[in-house]
C-alpha distance (Angstrom), angle and dihedral (degrees) to the residues before:
residue distance angle dihedral
M1 . . .
L2 3.89 . .
I3 3.70 99.6 .
S4 3.84 92.1 46.1
N5 3.76 91.9 49.1
Y6 3.83 88.9 52.5
F7 3.76 90.6 54.2
M8 3.80 92.3 41.5
K9 3.82 90.5 56.4
N10 3.80 95.4 45.6
T11 3.81 92.9 45.3
K12 3.77 95.2 50.9
N13 3.90 98.0 36.7
K14 3.81 106.1 37.8
N15 3.81 116.5 -149.0
K16 3.78 104.8 -141.3
R17 3.78 90.6 -155.1
K18 3.77 94.8 58.2
K19 3.79 129.3 49.9
D20 3.85 120.4 -106.2
L21 3.82 107.8 -119.1
Y22 3.87 93.0 -159.0
E23 3.69 91.9 52.5
M24 3.84 92.8 46.0
L25 3.85 91.7 51.2
G26 3.82 88.1 59.3
K27 3.78 88.8 72.4
L28 3.90 91.3 68.5
P29 3.85 113.9 101.5
D30 3.67 113.1 -115.0
F31 3.79 112.8 -124.9
R32 3.83 93.5 -160.2
R33 3.80 128.1 90.9
A34 3.77 113.3 -104.7
Q35 3.82 93.3 -127.2
G36 3.80 109.8 93.7
R37 3.80 95.7 3.0
M38 3.77 107.9 148.8
H39 3.77 102.4 -177.0
E40 3.75 136.9 30.6
L41 3.75 113.1 -106.1
R42 3.83 91.5 -121.4
T43 3.80 90.1 55.6
V44 3.82 92.1 54.5
L45 3.85 91.5 45.4
I46 3.79 95.7 48.5
I47 3.78 91.6 50.3
I48 3.79 88.9 50.4
I49 3.88 89.5 50.2
M50 3.80 90.1 49.0
A51 3.74 90.5 50.9
I52 3.81 96.4 48.5
M53 3.81 91.8 45.8
S54 3.83 88.4 50.9
G55 3.83 90.4 54.6
Y56 3.81 101.1 -97.0
H57 3.71 106.9 132.4
G58 3.94 123.0 -179.6
I59 3.77 131.6 28.1
R60 3.76 95.0 -82.0
A61 3.73 91.4 50.0
I62 3.81 92.5 48.4
G63 3.87 89.2 52.4
D64 3.86 87.7 54.2
F65 3.75 91.1 49.7
I66 3.88 89.8 53.2
K67 3.85 90.5 49.4
K68 3.80 95.0 47.4
N69 3.79 94.0 46.7
R70 3.77 97.4 37.4
K71 3.86 96.0 124.3
D72 3.86 94.7 50.7
L73 3.79 92.6 44.8
L74 3.70 94.6 50.3
E75 3.84 89.8 50.6
L76 3.73 90.9 49.6
F77 3.77 103.4 43.8
Q78 3.89 102.1 22.4
P79 3.81 94.7 -151.5
K80 3.75 122.6 -161.5
N81 3.78 112.9 -83.8
D82 3.88 89.0 -0.2
K83 3.82 90.4 -80.7
L84 3.72 118.7 148.7
P85 3.89 124.2 -162.8
S86 3.79 114.0 -74.9
R87 3.79 125.3 -130.8
Q88 3.87 88.7 -103.3
T89 3.78 90.4 52.4
V90 3.69 91.2 52.0
G91 3.86 91.4 49.2
R92 3.88 93.2 51.2
V93 3.84 91.3 47.8
L94 3.85 92.0 49.8
Q95 3.80 90.7 47.5
N96 3.91 98.2 46.8
T97 3.86 108.0 31.4
D98 3.75 114.9 105.9
F99 3.88 102.1 -102.2
N100 3.82 96.4 -157.1
E101 3.74 95.6 47.7
L102 3.94 89.8 47.1
V103 3.77 92.8 48.1
K104 3.85 92.2 47.6
I105 3.86 91.2 52.3
F106 3.83 92.2 46.7
H107 3.77 93.5 50.7
D108 3.81 93.1 46.1
W109 3.71 87.7 56.9
A110 3.77 97.3 39.6
I111 3.74 97.0 50.3
G112 3.82 90.0 66.9
Y113 3.70 88.5 68.8
I114 3.85 99.5 47.3
K115 3.72 123.7 72.5
I116 3.79 116.3 -161.9
E117 3.74 115.1 -151.6
N118 3.84 128.3 -144.3
Q119 3.79 114.0 -85.1
E120 3.75 92.1 12.2
W121 3.74 115.5 158.5
I122 3.84 114.5 -118.4
S123 3.77 121.2 -172.6
I124 3.81 123.8 -151.3
D125 3.80 122.3 -163.8
G126 3.78 142.1 149.6
K127 3.85 124.9 -137.8
A128 3.85 129.6 -174.3
I129 3.85 118.0 -124.6
G130 3.82 103.3 -122.9
G131 3.76 98.8 -144.4
T132 3.85 91.4 54.6
I133 3.72 97.0 61.0
D134 3.96 115.6 119.3
N135 3.82 126.7 -176.0
R136 3.71 88.9 13.1
Q137 3.91 96.1 177.2
N138 3.89 100.7 44.9
K139 3.82 143.6 53.1
L140 3.88 91.6 -92.1
Q141 3.84 88.6 68.5
N142 3.84 110.3 140.8
F143 3.79 131.9 174.5
I144 3.78 144.8 158.3
S145 3.74 116.5 -101.0
L146 3.87 129.6 -166.0
V147 3.71 116.2 -144.8
S148 3.86 110.8 -156.3
I149 3.73 134.6 -168.1
F150 3.79 108.5 -153.5
S151 3.82 137.1 -171.3
S152 3.73 105.5 -136.5
K153 3.87 91.4 -165.4
K154 3.80 96.2 48.3
K155 3.85 94.5 31.9
Q156 3.80 89.0 -136.4
I157 3.85 131.2 127.7
L158 3.74 109.6 -122.4
R159 3.83 98.9 -174.4
V160 3.84 136.5 2.7
G161 3.83 130.0 -168.7
K162 3.83 131.2 -173.8
I163 3.78 125.3 -137.3
E164 3.88 133.3 178.4
N165 3.82 106.4 -131.4
K166 3.84 94.8 -138.2
K167 3.79 96.8 47.1
E168 3.78 105.0 33.0
S169 3.86 141.7 38.1
E170 3.74 125.3 -131.8
I171 3.76 92.9 -130.8
P172 3.88 102.2 68.7
K173 3.80 90.0 44.0
V174 3.81 90.3 54.4
R175 3.85 88.7 52.3
E176 3.77 91.1 49.6
L177 3.83 92.4 50.4
I178 3.78 94.1 47.5
K179 3.92 88.3 51.0
Q180 3.72 92.3 50.8
L181 3.85 90.4 52.6
N182 3.76 92.2 53.8
L183 3.75 95.6 -162.2
E184 3.76 134.1 162.8
N185 3.89 134.6 -162.4
I186 3.84 92.3 22.7
V187 3.75 129.1 134.0
F188 3.81 110.9 -132.8
T189 3.79 120.5 -160.4
L190 3.79 118.7 -155.7
D191 3.77 135.2 174.7
A192 3.77 128.4 -116.7
L193 3.80 93.9 -80.6
H194 3.84 91.0 73.0
P195 3.86 113.2 57.3
V196 3.96 88.0 115.7
K197 3.82 120.9 137.5
K198 3.76 97.8 -130.1
L199 3.81 93.9 55.3
L200 3.81 95.9 43.2
K201 3.91 91.1 48.3
Q202 3.81 87.6 50.4
L203 3.79 89.8 56.3
L204 3.79 94.2 46.0
K205 3.73 92.0 45.5
V206 3.79 91.7 65.0
K207 3.78 93.8 42.4
N208 3.76 100.0 -101.0
N209 3.88 131.9 134.3
Y210 3.67 129.2 -136.5
V211 3.78 143.7 -158.7
V212 3.85 112.8 -156.6
G213 3.82 128.3 180.0
V214 3.79 117.7 -127.3
K215 3.75 123.7 -154.8
I216 3.89 123.0 -142.8
N217 3.85 89.1 -119.5
R218 3.77 90.1 70.3
K219 3.77 85.8 75.2
K220 3.80 100.5 173.8
L221 3.77 95.6 49.1
Y222 3.72 93.7 37.9
N223 3.80 92.5 56.0
Q224 3.74 92.4 43.4
L225 3.86 89.8 56.5
K226 3.82 90.5 47.2
K227 3.82 90.7 55.4
T228 3.74 91.1 46.5
R229 3.73 91.4 50.1
K230 3.77 92.5 53.1
K231 3.77 92.4 48.7
A232 3.76 95.0 49.5
K233 3.77 119.1 98.3
P234 3.82 115.4 -114.3
């Protein structure tokens, strides 16, 4: 159980130079009633994170992870009456925990293990979550989308944000995520949705560069770029 061993080591022997994820998760408000609560919220969440990082995706798979690694998890967390979270508990926690707060805590922890180098290329893109699409065939279509900031070199996601298509735009979420990263001397790559002045000025203001796609339907900008390209020296 490689991922679990990693967390066991870092939970028992705290590294003062790096933040303790288990301790940080304790700051999340618990949505459940105190009466009848068997496990701390942070215990359920850290087990879910261990499972996902070990390749177990989905509630049923996380339940399998808990069963297969029961001995190690009992030794690590020492739950009351030797009872680990059930699959139903995992499902309730995933449905009701504040996504934005959880993501912020996880990223604040993870960034201590990632070193971003000067001139590293960072990709930004949003993808719809297929199972969340409503009214697929008409103008009322709505879905949840995840906007990710991805290190191409390290093949790691540095930040992720959630938006609801009918209520929010991807552009302000991208600006928010870039601000949270607080990086300099980075090359950001963005798709054709993002050649907007406010975002590009934000990148330049903190000494970053960018590569942005431009579609032909942005005629004025597209033609300006074609002229600039012709004038540029090879």
